[in-house]
MIRODO-12350 format. One line per 5 residues: number of its first residue (from 1); for each residue x, z, y of C-alpha. Coordinates in steps of 0.02 Angstrom, whole numbers, plus 50000, padded with zeros to 5 digits. Example, Ala and Ser with C-alpha at 12.3 -4.5 7.8 and 13.67 -1.06 7.14 Angstrom:
BEGIN
1	50615,50390,49775 ~ 50684,50357,49947
//
This chain:
BEGIN
1	52880,44833,54084 ~ 52960,44699,54193 ~ 52856,44557,54262 ~ 52881,44410,54143 ~ 52772,44291,54243
6	52926,44212,54325 ~ 52991,44151,54157 ~ 52966,43969,54109 ~ 52929,43952,53924 ~ 52934,43775,53851
11	52786,43678,53781 ~ 52799,43779,53620 ~ 52797,43944,53716 ~ 52982,43974,53686 ~ 53136,44011,53790
16	53318,44003,53729 ~ 53403,44172,53718 ~ 53592,44187,53717 ~ 53660,44347,53640 ~ 53824,44408,53715
21	53929,44558,53665 ~ 53909,44679,53811 ~ 54087,44748,53793 ~ 54190,44589,53767 ~ 54080,44455,53844
26	54094,44352,53684 ~ 53946,44235,53657 ~ 53875,44281,53487 ~ 53728,44166,53456 ~ 53582,44069,53525
31	53405,44095,53463 ~ 53228,44078,53529 ~ 53102,44201,53597 ~ 52920,44189,53640 ~ 52841,44310,53762
36	52791,44433,53626 ~ 52967,44435,53551 ~ 53038,44473,53723 ~ 52910,44611,53752 ~ 52951,44690,53583
41	53137,44681,53624 ~ 53114,44763,53793 ~ 53000,44898,53721 ~ 53102,44945,53567 ~ 53281,44895,53610
46	53294,44805,53442 ~ 53320,44621,53479 ~ 53175,44521,53409 ~ 53176,44331,53403 ~ 53048,44200,53354
51	53099,44101,53201 ~ 53050,43919,53228 ~ 53073,43877,53043 ~ 52972,44023,52976 ~ 52852,44035,53124
56	52873,44223,53122 ~ 52954,44364,53218 ~ 53131,44406,53165 ~ 53213,44572,53207 ~ 53399,44534,53207
61	53483,44630,53065 ~ 53323,44694,52987 ~ 53378,44637,52814 ~ 53567,44618,52837 ~ 53598,44776,52938
66	53689,44672,53069 ~ 53579,44732,53209 ~ 53577,44693,53393 ~ 53531,44831,53514 ~ 53485,44773,53687
71	53594,44837,53829 ~ 53528,44721,53964 ~ 53418,44566,53978 ~ 53435,44438,54117 ~ 53347,44276,54158
76	53439,44128,54232 ~ 53401,44063,54406 ~ 53267,43943,54343 ~ 53186,44070,54228 ~ 53203,43953,54079
81	53344,44039,53984 ~ 53386,44219,53940 ~ 53550,44312,53925 ~ 53541,44463,53810 ~ 53689,44581,53827
86	53690,44671,53660 ~ 53780,44798,53554 ~ 53813,44701,53394 ~ 53833,44790,53227 ~ 53931,44681,53105
91	53938,44491,53117 ~ 53807,44398,53219 ~ 53813,44237,53117 ~ 53725,44215,52951 ~ 53891,44142,52884
96	53976,44310,52908 ~ 54073,44254,53062 ~ 54075,44370,53212 ~ 54000,44232,53322 ~ 53900,44077,53279
101	54016,43979,53395 ~ 54170,43964,53283 ~ 54175,43775,53249 ~ 54286,43678,53370 ~ 54231,43499,53402
106	54391,43432,53478 ~ 54579,43456,53483
//
C-alpha cells in the first residue's frame, strides 16, 4: 500500500478526485474521496468515492453497471488533488453522457 501521509485532505477529510479515461485522456468526472475510499480503491481496483450528500461510500457503477476500474492513481504536486486514470464501462455521468463535462459556458 502506498504511503498516503503526503496527501492533504481538506477540513472535512476529503480530497477532489478527477477521473480520466486512461486510453483517450478525456476527463470524465470529478468526485470526492476520503482516505478510506482511496484505500479501498487502491486495494480492490474498483473506484470508490465518498458521497458528500449521502455521507457514505459509493462504488462507481455498483448500481448502474457503469463501473470504473483503476488503471493508475496520481497525486498532484501539492498532494491536495488526485488524478484517477480509469477504464470506464458505459457513461460516467448520471445523465447518461460519456463525461460530466458536456455543458459549454461560452461561445
